[in-house]
DSSP file (Angstrom, degrees, kcal/mol; ACC not computed):
  #  RESIDUE AA STRUCTURE BP1 BP2  ACC     N-H-->O    O-->H-N    N-H-->O    O-->H-N    TCO  KAPPA ALPHA  PHI   PSI    X-CA   Y-CA   Z-CA
    1    1 A M              0   0    0      0, 0.0     2,-0.1     0, 0.0     0, 0.0   0.000 360.0 360.0 360.0 145.3    0.0    0.0    0.0
    2    2 A R        -     0   0    0      1,-0.1     2,-0.1     2,-0.1     5,-0.0  -0.391 360.0-102.4 -78.6 156.0    1.2    3.5   -0.8
    3    3 A E    >>  -     0   0    0      1,-0.1     4,-0.9    -2,-0.1     3,-0.7  -0.375  27.2-116.9 -73.6 156.3    2.0    6.1    1.9
    4    4 A A  H 3> S+     0   0    0      1,-0.2     4,-2.4     2,-0.2     3,-0.5   0.850 115.2  56.5 -64.3 -35.0   -0.5    8.9    2.6
    5    5 A R  H 34 S+     0   0    0      1,-0.2    -1,-0.2     2,-0.2    -3,-0.0   0.732 102.9  55.7 -70.4 -21.6    2.0   11.5    1.5
    6    6 A D  H <4 S+     0   0    0     -3,-0.7    -1,-0.2     1,-0.1    -2,-0.2   0.740 112.2  42.7 -79.1 -23.4    2.2    9.8   -1.9
    7    7 A I  H  < S+     0   0    0     -4,-0.9    24,-1.9    -3,-0.5     2,-0.8   0.912 110.7  53.7 -87.9 -49.5   -1.6   10.0   -2.4
    8    8 A I  E  <  +A   30   0A   0     -4,-2.4    22,-0.2    22,-0.2    -1,-0.2  -0.794  65.1 175.2 -89.1 109.7   -2.2   13.6   -1.1
    9    9 A L  E     -     0   0A   0     20,-2.2    21,-0.2    -2,-0.8    -1,-0.2   0.941  57.0 -32.9 -84.1 -50.5    0.1   15.8   -3.2
   10   10 A K  E     -A   29   0A   0     19,-1.5    19,-3.3     2,-0.0    -1,-0.3  -0.977  59.4-100.2-164.9 155.6   -0.8   19.3   -2.0
   11   11 A P  E     -A   28   0A   0      0, 0.0     2,-0.6     0, 0.0    17,-0.3  -0.563  32.7-130.9 -78.4 149.5   -3.8   21.4   -0.9
   12   12 A I        -     0   0    0     15,-2.4     2,-0.6    -2,-0.2    15,-0.4  -0.908  24.7-169.6-102.1 119.7   -5.4   23.6   -3.5
   13   13 A I        +     0   0    0     -2,-0.6     2,-0.3     4,-0.1     3,-0.0  -0.937  24.8 132.1-117.9 114.3   -5.9   27.1   -2.1
   14   14 A S     >  -     0   0    0     -2,-0.6     4,-2.0     1,-0.1     5,-0.2  -0.842  69.3 -90.0-143.6-179.9   -8.0   29.6   -4.0
   15   15 A E  H  > S+     0   0    0     -2,-0.3     4,-1.3     1,-0.2     5,-0.1   0.906 125.7  47.4 -64.3 -40.5  -10.8   32.1   -3.2
   16   16 A K  H  > S+     0   0    0      1,-0.2     4,-1.6     2,-0.2    -1,-0.2   0.919 112.1  48.3 -67.7 -43.6  -13.4   29.4   -3.8
   17   17 A T  H  > S+     0   0    0      1,-0.2     4,-1.0     2,-0.2    -1,-0.2   0.837 107.8  55.2 -70.1 -30.8  -11.7   26.7   -1.8
   18   18 A T  H  < S+     0   0    0     -4,-2.0     4,-0.4     1,-0.2    -1,-0.2   0.849 108.3  48.4 -71.3 -30.9  -11.2   29.0    1.2
   19   19 A T  H >< S+     0   0    0     -4,-1.3     3,-0.8     1,-0.2     4,-0.3   0.832 108.5  54.8 -73.7 -30.4  -14.9   29.8    1.3
   20   20 A E  H ><>S+     0   0    0     -4,-1.6     5,-1.9     1,-0.2     3,-1.1   0.728  92.4  72.7 -71.6 -21.0  -15.7   26.1    1.1
   21   21 A M  G ><5S+     0   0    0     -4,-1.0     3,-1.4     1,-0.3    -1,-0.2   0.784  87.2  62.9 -64.0 -25.9  -13.5   25.5    4.2
   22   22 A Q  G < 5S+     0   0    0     -3,-0.8    -1,-0.3    -4,-0.4    -2,-0.2   0.787 102.4  50.1 -68.1 -26.2  -16.2   27.1    6.3
   23   23 A D  G < 5S-     0   0    0     -3,-1.1    -1,-0.3    -4,-0.3    -2,-0.2   0.177 125.2-105.1 -94.0  15.6  -18.5   24.2    5.2
   24   24 A M  T < 5S+     0   0    0     -3,-1.4    59,-2.4     1,-0.2     2,-0.5   0.833  78.7 135.5  63.8  35.4  -15.8   21.7    6.2
   25   25 A K  E   < - B   0  82A   0     -5,-1.9     2,-0.4    57,-0.2    57,-0.2  -0.972  32.0-173.2-114.8 126.1  -14.9   21.0    2.5
   26   26 A Y  E     - B   0  81A   0     55,-2.8    55,-3.4    -2,-0.5     2,-0.4  -0.944  12.0-145.6-123.2 141.0  -11.2   20.8    1.7
   27   27 A T  E     + B   0  80A   0     -2,-0.4   -15,-2.4   -15,-0.4     2,-0.3  -0.895  20.0 176.1-112.9 132.9   -9.7   20.5   -1.8
   28   28 A F  E     -AB  11  79A   0     51,-2.6    51,-2.7    -2,-0.4     2,-0.5  -0.962  32.6-126.0-132.9 148.2   -6.5   18.6   -2.5
   29   29 A A  E     -AB  10  78A   0    -19,-3.3   -20,-2.2    -2,-0.3   -19,-1.5  -0.856  43.6-175.5 -86.7 127.4   -4.5   17.6   -5.6
   30   30 A V  E     -AB   8  77A   0     47,-2.5    47,-0.9    -2,-0.5   -22,-0.2  -0.736  32.0 -76.2-124.2 169.5   -4.1   13.9   -5.4
   31   31 A D    >   -     0   0    0    -24,-1.9     3,-1.4    -2,-0.2    -1,-0.1  -0.376  39.3-126.3 -63.8 141.3   -2.3   11.1   -7.3
   32   32 A L  T 3  S+     0   0    0      1,-0.3    -1,-0.1    43,-0.1    46,-0.1   0.806 109.0  49.7 -60.5 -30.6   -4.0   10.2  -10.6
   33   33 A R  T 3  S+     0   0    0     44,-0.1    -1,-0.3     2,-0.0     2,-0.2   0.500  86.5 110.1 -89.3  -3.1   -4.2    6.5   -9.7
   34   34 A A    <   -     0   0    0     -3,-1.4     2,-0.2   -27,-0.1    -4,-0.1  -0.492  54.1-152.5 -77.0 139.3   -5.7    7.1   -6.2
   35   35 A N     >  -     0   0    0     -2,-0.2     4,-2.2     1,-0.0     5,-0.2  -0.508  33.2 -95.2-102.2 177.9   -9.4    6.1   -5.6
   36   36 A K  H  > S+     0   0    0      1,-0.2     4,-2.4     2,-0.2     5,-0.2   0.852 122.0  52.2 -64.2 -36.6  -11.8    7.5   -3.1
   37   37 A I  H  > S+     0   0    0      2,-0.2     4,-2.4     1,-0.2    -1,-0.2   0.916 110.7  47.3 -67.3 -43.1  -11.1    5.0   -0.4
   38   38 A E  H  > S+     0   0    0      2,-0.2     4,-2.2     1,-0.2    -2,-0.2   0.891 112.6  50.0 -64.4 -39.0   -7.4    5.6   -0.5
   39   39 A I  H  X S+     0   0    0     -4,-2.2     4,-2.4     2,-0.2     5,-0.2   0.918 110.6  49.9 -65.5 -43.1   -7.9    9.4   -0.4
   40   40 A K  H  X S+     0   0    0     -4,-2.4     4,-2.3     1,-0.2    -2,-0.2   0.935 112.8  46.1 -60.8 -47.6  -10.3    9.0    2.6
   41   41 A N  H  X S+     0   0    0     -4,-2.4     4,-1.9     1,-0.2    -1,-0.2   0.875 112.3  51.5 -64.4 -37.4   -7.8    6.9    4.5
   42   42 A A  H  X S+     0   0    0     -4,-2.2     4,-2.7     2,-0.2     5,-0.2   0.917 111.1  46.4 -67.4 -43.2   -4.9    9.2    3.6
   43   43 A V  H  X S+     0   0    0     -4,-2.4     4,-2.4     1,-0.2     6,-0.3   0.910 112.8  50.2 -66.3 -41.5   -6.7   12.4    4.8
   44   44 A E  H  X S+     0   0    0     -4,-2.3     4,-1.0    -5,-0.2     5,-0.3   0.879 115.1  44.1 -63.5 -36.6   -7.8   10.7    8.0
   45   45 A K  H  < S+     0   0    0     -4,-1.9    -2,-0.2    -5,-0.2    -1,-0.2   0.914 117.4  43.0 -74.7 -43.1   -4.3    9.5    8.7
   46   46 A L  H  < S+     0   0    0     -4,-2.7    -2,-0.2     1,-0.2    -3,-0.2   0.905 128.4  25.2 -71.1 -42.0   -2.5   12.8    7.9
   47   47 A F  H  < S-     0   0    0     -4,-2.4    -1,-0.2    -5,-0.2    -3,-0.2   0.451  96.6-126.4-108.5  -1.8   -4.8   15.2    9.6
   48   48 A N     <  +     0   0    0     -4,-1.0     2,-0.3    -5,-0.3    40,-0.2   0.933  66.2 123.4  57.8  51.9   -6.4   13.0   12.3
   49   49 A V        -     0   0    0     -5,-0.3     2,-0.5    -6,-0.3    -1,-0.2  -0.815  65.1-107.0-132.0 171.0  -10.0   13.8   11.3
   50   50 A K        -     0   0    0     -2,-0.3    34,-2.4    34,-0.1     2,-0.4  -0.917  30.6-146.2-104.4 128.1  -13.1   11.8   10.3
   51   51 A V  E     -C   83   0A   0     -2,-0.5    32,-0.3    32,-0.2     3,-0.1  -0.803  17.3-178.1 -98.6 131.5  -14.1   12.0    6.6
   52   52 A K  E     -     0   0A   0     30,-2.8     2,-0.3    -2,-0.4    31,-0.2   0.858  67.5   0.0 -90.9 -43.8  -17.7   12.0    5.6
   53   53 A D  E     -C   82   0A   0     29,-1.7    29,-2.9     2,-0.0     2,-0.4  -0.993  52.6-155.8-151.7 149.8  -17.5   12.1    1.7
   54   54 A V  E     -C   81   0A   0     -2,-0.3     2,-0.4    27,-0.2    27,-0.2  -0.993   8.5-172.3-130.9 125.0  -14.9   12.3   -1.1
   55   55 A N  E     -C   80   0A   0     25,-2.5    25,-3.3    -2,-0.4     2,-0.3  -0.967  11.5-169.3-114.0 132.9  -15.7   13.7   -4.5
   56   56 A T  E     +C   79   0A   0     -2,-0.4     2,-0.3    23,-0.2    23,-0.2  -0.880   9.5 179.2-122.3 153.7  -13.0   13.3   -7.2
   57   57 A M  E     -C   78   0A   0     21,-2.3    21,-3.1    -2,-0.3     2,-0.5  -0.983  26.0-128.1-150.9 144.2  -12.5   14.8  -10.7
   58   58 A R  E     -C   77   0A   0     -2,-0.3     2,-0.5    19,-0.2    19,-0.2  -0.813  24.0-154.8 -93.2 126.2   -9.9   14.4  -13.4
   59   59 A M  E     -C   76   0A   0     17,-3.5    17,-2.4    -2,-0.5     2,-0.3  -0.870  10.5-134.5-104.2 129.7   -8.6   17.8  -14.6
   60   60 A T        -     0   0    0     -2,-0.5    15,-0.1    15,-0.2     2,-0.1  -0.613  28.0-108.8 -83.1 143.3   -7.1   18.0  -18.1
   61   61 A G        -     0   0    0     12,-0.3    14,-0.1    -2,-0.3     2,-0.1  -0.387  34.9-110.2 -71.2 147.1   -3.9   19.9  -18.5
   62   62 A K        -     0   0    0     12,-0.2    11,-2.8    -2,-0.1     2,-0.5  -0.426  24.5-117.2 -76.8 150.2   -4.0   23.3  -20.2
   63   63 A V  E     -D   72   0B   0      9,-0.2     2,-0.4    -2,-0.1     9,-0.3  -0.782  36.2-170.4 -85.5 127.1   -2.4   23.8  -23.7
   64   64 A K  E     -D   71   0B   0      7,-2.4     7,-3.3    -2,-0.5     2,-0.4  -0.927   6.8-152.1-121.5 144.7    0.4   26.3  -23.4
   65   65 A R  E     -D   70   0B   0     -2,-0.4     2,-0.4     5,-0.2     5,-0.2  -0.906  14.6-172.6-119.1 145.8    2.3   28.0  -26.2
   66   66 A M  E >  S-D   69   0B   0      3,-3.0     3,-1.4    -2,-0.4     2,-0.4  -0.822  73.5 -56.2-131.1  91.8    5.8   29.4  -26.5
   67   67 A G  T 3  S-     0   0    0     -2,-0.4    -1,-0.0     1,-0.3     0, 0.0  -0.611 120.1 -17.9  72.3-126.8    6.0   31.1  -29.8
   68   68 A V  T 3  S+     0   0    0     -2,-0.4     2,-0.3    -3,-0.1    -1,-0.3   0.610 121.8  90.2 -87.6 -11.9    5.1   28.6  -32.6
   69   69 A H  E <   -D   66   0B   0     -3,-1.4    -3,-3.0     0, 0.0     2,-0.4  -0.666  59.6-166.2 -86.6 136.9    5.7   25.6  -30.3
   70   70 A S  E     +D   65   0B   0     -2,-0.3     2,-0.3    -5,-0.2    -5,-0.2  -0.950  11.1 168.5-123.8 147.1    2.7   24.3  -28.3
   71   71 A G  E     -D   64   0B   0     -7,-3.3    -7,-2.4    -2,-0.4     2,-0.4  -0.803  24.8-120.2-141.7-178.0    2.8   21.9  -25.4
   72   72 A R  E     -D   63   0B   0     -2,-0.3    -9,-0.2    -9,-0.3   -10,-0.1  -0.989  14.5-128.2-134.8 138.9    0.5   20.7  -22.7
   73   73 A R        -     0   0    0    -11,-2.8   -12,-0.3    -2,-0.4     2,-0.0  -0.490  47.7 -90.4 -74.9 156.4    0.6   20.7  -18.9
   74   74 A P        -     0   0    0      0, 0.0   -12,-0.2     0, 0.0    -1,-0.1  -0.318  38.9-108.6 -70.7 152.5    0.1   17.3  -17.3
   75   75 A N        -     0   0    0    -14,-0.1     2,-0.3   -15,-0.1   -15,-0.2  -0.444  42.6-175.5 -70.7 152.5   -3.4   16.0  -16.4
   76   76 A W  E     - C   0  59A   0    -17,-2.4   -17,-3.5    -2,-0.1     2,-0.4  -0.932  21.4-120.3-147.5 168.7   -4.1   15.9  -12.7
   77   77 A K  E     -BC  30  58A   0    -47,-0.9   -47,-2.5    -2,-0.3     2,-0.4  -0.935  18.2-159.1-120.4 137.8   -6.8   14.7  -10.2
   78   78 A K  E     -BC  29  57A   0    -21,-3.1   -21,-2.3    -2,-0.4     2,-0.4  -0.921   4.0-164.7-116.7 139.5   -8.6   16.9   -7.7
   79   79 A A  E     -BC  28  56A   0    -51,-2.7   -51,-2.6    -2,-0.4     2,-0.6  -0.991   8.3-158.0-126.9 130.1  -10.4   15.6   -4.6
   80   80 A I  E     -BC  27  55A   0    -25,-3.3   -25,-2.5    -2,-0.4     2,-0.5  -0.939  17.4-161.6-105.9 116.5  -13.0   17.6   -2.5
   81   81 A V  E     -BC  26  54A   0    -55,-3.4   -55,-2.8    -2,-0.6     2,-0.5  -0.865   4.8-159.2-106.2 124.3  -13.1   16.0    1.0
   82   82 A T  E     -BC  25  53A   0    -29,-2.9   -30,-2.8    -2,-0.5   -29,-1.7  -0.890  14.7-142.6-102.8 130.1  -16.1   16.7    3.3
   83   83 A L  E     - C   0  51A   0    -59,-2.4   -32,-0.2    -2,-0.5     3,-0.1  -0.530  22.8 -98.2 -90.8 158.1  -15.5   16.2    7.0
   84   84 A E    >   -     0   0    0    -34,-2.4     3,-1.7    -2,-0.2     2,-0.1  -0.293  48.2 -90.3 -66.9 155.2  -17.9   14.7    9.5
   85   85 A E  T 3  S+     0   0    0      1,-0.2    -1,-0.1   -33,-0.0     3,-0.1  -0.468 115.5  25.9 -64.6 137.9  -20.0   17.1   11.7
   86   86 A G  T 3  S+     0   0    0      1,-0.3    -1,-0.2    -2,-0.1     2,-0.1   0.383  90.1 133.1  87.3  -4.5  -18.1   17.8   14.9
   87   87 A S    <   -     0   0    0     -3,-1.7    -1,-0.3   -37,-0.1   -38,-0.1  -0.472  63.5-108.3 -75.1 150.8  -14.7   17.1   13.4
   88   88 A K        -     0   0    0    -40,-0.2   -38,-0.1    -2,-0.1    -1,-0.1  -0.540  41.0-101.7 -76.2 147.3  -12.0   19.6   14.1
   89   89 A P        -     0   0    0      0, 0.0     2,-0.4     0, 0.0    -1,-0.1  -0.346  35.1-110.4 -69.0 150.8  -11.0   21.8   11.1
   90   90 A I        -     0   0    0    -69,-0.1     2,-1.4     1,-0.1     3,-0.2  -0.655  19.4-136.4 -80.6 132.9   -7.9   21.0    9.2
   91   91 A E     >  +     0   0    0     -2,-0.4     4,-1.1     1,-0.2     3,-0.3  -0.708  31.7 172.0 -90.2  86.8   -5.1   23.6    9.6
   92   92 A I  H  > S+     0   0    0     -2,-1.4     4,-0.6     1,-0.2     3,-0.5   0.905  71.0  54.1 -63.9 -44.5   -4.0   23.8    6.0
   93   93 A F  H  4 S+     0   0    0      1,-0.3    -1,-0.2     2,-0.2     3,-0.2   0.743 108.4  48.8 -70.8 -23.2   -1.6   26.7    6.3
   94   94 A E  H  4 S+     0   0    0     -3,-0.3    -1,-0.3     1,-0.2    -2,-0.2   0.747 107.8  55.4 -82.4 -24.6    0.4   25.0    9.1
   95   95 A S  H  <        0   0    0     -4,-1.1    -2,-0.2    -3,-0.5    -1,-0.2   0.508 360.0 360.0 -89.2  -3.1    0.7   21.7    7.2
   96   96 A L     <        0   0    0     -4,-0.6    -1,-0.2    -3,-0.2    -2,-0.1   0.506 360.0 360.0 -73.2 360.0    2.3   23.3    4.1
């Protein structure tokens, strides 16, 4: 089995995700091969919280150009993790 740090790559911090944190929803960039059960176990292990729900989506990489040459950023996977009621909030900024 893979380590929790190999599954959860980094938190995604934007204006939208910080407002969702008030509803106990946290967004992470995760490994492309990780499934919902692995993501749930990794978040519970890393942050010592109870997870209620995990929603995942595959994000396609953007096409970028440098002059006449075009390339693509890699595809990645995003997970939105909802915590149980009564769980303590995750301190994202301390865990970076």
